[in-house]
KOLTOR-306528 format. One record per residue (C-alpha): residue in three letters; x, z, y. Coordinates in steps of 0.25 Angstrom, whole numbers, padded with zeros to 4 digits, always signed. Each point is the difference from the previous one (the first is absolute). Layout:
BEGIN
ALAXZY...
END
This chain:
BEGIN
MET-0070-0238+0165LEU-0001-0014+0001GLN-0010-0006+0010LYS-0006-0014+0006ILE-0007-0002+0012VAL-0011-0011-0001VAL-0004-0005+0014GLN-0010-0011+0001CYS-0002-0006+0013LYS-0008-0012+0007TYR+0002-0007+0014GLY-0004-0011+0007GLY+0005-0012+0008GLU+0007-0012-0003GLN+0013+0004-0006LYS+0002+0002-0015ALA+0007+0011-0007ASN+0012+0000-0007TYR+0012+0008-0007ASN+0008+0001+0011TRP-0008+0008+0007GLY+0005+0011-0008SER+0011+0002+0011LEU-0011+0002+0010PHE-0009+0010-0009HIS+0014+0009-0001GLY+0001+0000+0015VAL-0015+0005+0001LEU+0004+0012-0010LEU+0012+0003+0007GLN-0007+0001+0013ALA-0012+0008-0007LEU+0009+0010-0007PRO+0004+0013+0008PRO+0013-0005+0008GLU+0010+0012-0006ILE-0006-0005-0015ALA+0003-0016+0005ASP+0014+0004+0006THR+0003+0006-0014LEU-0005-0014-0007HIS+0007-0010+0010GLN+0014+0009-0003SER-0001+0000-0017ARG+0007-0010-0006LEU-0010+0001-0012ARG-0013+0000+0005PRO-0012+0007-0008PHE-0011-0010-0001SER-0001-0015-0003GLN-0012-0008+0009TYR-0005-0014+0001VAL-0010-0009+0005LEU-0010-0008-0011PRO-0010-0011+0007ARG-0011-0005-0006PRO+0001-0015+0003ASP-0016-0003+0000ASP-0004+0010+0011ARG+0005+0010+0011HIS+0004+0010-0010LEU+0012+0007-0003THR+0007+0011-0008TRP+0008+0009+0004ILE+0009+0008-0012ILE+0010+0012+0003GLY+0006+0005-0013LEU+0005+0015+0001TRP+0011+0009-0010ASP+0004+0010+0011THR-0008+0015+0001GLY+0007+0003+0012LEU-0003-0011+0011ALA-0011-0006-0008GLY-0010+0010+0005TYR+0002-0004+0015ILE-0003-0015-0006VAL-0011+0003-0007GLN-0008+0008+0011THR+0003-0011+0011VAL-0005-0011-0009MET-0012+0005-0006SER-0004+0002+0015MET+0002-0012+0005ASN-0015-0009+0003ARG+0007-0010+0008ILE+0014-0006+0000GLU+0006-0008+0012LEU+0010-0010-0001GLN+0005-0004+0015GLN+0009-0010-0004LYS-0011-0007-0006GLY-0010+0003+0010ILE-0009+0006-0011THR-0008+0012-0004LEU-0004+0002-0014GLU-0012+0008-0006VAL+0004+0010-0011VAL-0014-0001-0010GLU+0007+0006-0010VAL+0011+0009-0004GLN+0003+0004-0015ARG+0011+0012-0004ASN+0004-0001-0015THR+0010+0011-0005GLN+0008+0001-0013SER+0008+0011-0005VAL+0014+0001-0004GLN-0006+0004-0014ASP-0009-0010+0000TYR+0010-0010+0004PHE+0009+0002-0009SER-0010+0003-0013ARG-0002-0015+0000PHE+0011-0002-0003PHE+0007+0010-0008THR-0013+0006-0009SER-0005-0013-0005SER+0005-0003-0016THR+0008-0013+0004PRO+0006-0003+0015CYS-0003-0013+0006ARG+0010-0011+0000ARG-0007-0011+0008TYR-0004-0001+0014GLU-0005-0008+0010VAL+0005+0002+0014GLU-0008-0008+0011PHE+0006-0002+0013LEU-0012+0002+0010THR+0009-0003+0013PRO+0014-0006+0001SER+0011+0009-0007THR+0015-0002+0001HIS+0013+0009-0002LYS+0014+0001+0009GLN+0011-0007-0008ASN+0014-0004+0004GLY-0003+0002+0014GLY-0014-0009-0001TYR-0013+0000-0007ALA-0004-0004-0015LEU-0008-0011-0002PHE-0002+0005-0014PRO-0004+0013-0006GLY+0012+0005-0010THR-0005+0011-0009GLU+0011+0009+0005LEU-0003-0003+0015ILE-0015+0004-0005ILE+0005+0012-0006ASN+0009+0005+0011SER-0010-0003+0012ILE-0011+0010-0008ILE+0011+0011-0005ARG+0004+0005+0015ARG-0015+0003+0003TYR-0005+0006-0015SER+0012+0011+0002ALA-0006+0004+0013PHE-0012+0000-0008VAL+0005+0008-0013GLN+0009+0008+0008ASP+0005+0008-0011VAL+0005-0011-0009SER+0008-0009+0008LEU+0003-0016-0007GLU+0009-0006+0011ASP+0011+0000-0009ALA+0007-0014-0002GLU+0001+0002-0014ALA-0013+0003-0002ILE-0005-0013+0009LYS+0007-0009-0009GLN-0006+0005-0011ILE-0014+0000+0004ALA+0002-0014+0005ARG+0008-0005-0012HIS-0012+0004-0010THR-0010-0008+0010ARG-0002-0014+0002ILE-0007-0010+0007VAL-0007-0008-0012ARG-0009-0008+0009TYR-0003-0004+0017ALA-0007-0007+0008LEU+0005+0000+0014HIS+0002-0006+0012SER+0006+0004+0014SER-0006+0005+0012VAL+0002+0005+0014TYR-0002+0016+0006TYR+0001-0001+0015LEU+0005+0013+0008GLU+0000-0002+0015ASN+0007-0012+0003ILE+0008+0000-0015LYS-0004-0006-0013ILE+0003+0004-0014THR-0001-0007-0010GLY-0004+0004-0014TYR-0009-0002-0012MET-0014+0000-0006GLY-0006-0004-0012ARG+0001+0008-0014LEU+0008+0004-0010THR+0001+0006-0014LEU+0011+0011-0003VAL+0001+0004-0017ILE+0008+0014-0002SER+0010+0001-0013GLY+0006+0012-0003PRO-0004+0015-0003GLU-0013+0004+0000GLN+0004+0011+0011LEU+0006-0011+0007ALA-0012-0009-0001ARG-0009+0010+0007LEU+0008+0004+0010THR+0002-0014+0004GLY-0014-0002-0002ALA-0004+0013+0011LEU+0011-0007+0009LEU-0006-0013+0001CYS-0014+0005+0004PHE+0005+0010+0009ALA+0003-0013+0007GLU-0015+0000+0005TYR+0003+0011+0009CYS+0013-0003+0004GLY+0000-0014+0001LEU+0012-0010-0003GLY+0012-0004+0007VAL+0003+0002+0013LYS-0010+0004+0012THR-0012+0004-0006ALA-0002+0011+0010LEU-0003-0012+0009GLY-0011-0009-0010MET+0012-0007-0009GLY+0001+0002-0014ALA-0014+0003-0004VAL-0002-0001-0016ARG-0011+0002-0011VAL+0006+0004-0014LYS-0008+0000-0012GLN+0004+0003-0014ILE-0003-0011-0010ASN-0002+0005-0013
END
């Protein structure tokens, strides 16, 4: 099952929220979870969730969004977040009031039917980067999202979601990336702060076009849209790499 939890919060004071608060909300989540679950997540190389913060620039409201695709640990996260009525950000000295919590779920069957039962596959997608995104490359961080970096980032998490079908094969990644190309982009560099370090990535929009056989186009579409739950690039559990993916007919 795929899940998305959307938490609406409001707060007072002079400080204004920004997407960098995502790392603080990650800390809030781990502190609120049972200790044994938090320890399991700390030790996991591939965390089964992404989360990020979207502030509203015109007032003291923000939205906290958590994407989940793991059926084992997801229940603990859902139960913890759904019961919250306030959130303490000790580093900021701010208490946020939880105004509303929504839980959106989608079965595996319903998710894949969008891509594999339509008469013709969608071959054009727009990806909007809501928080800074980047990928590890050549010992540093990439300032531009190549298609192989995008696909490789999603596949590891996707394979954890669809455990009976693994796509973690170098040739499979190359085939998907070879038939996926960026045809339009409007990106700008952006910095994400994590404690005492900063990571320079990019934000904005890009358009991807998929060529090749129909089944490959369907699979690539399912991969790209899965990024709405798992994020794109590094540090997606800490608030980076949040995306919105839209099919363009």
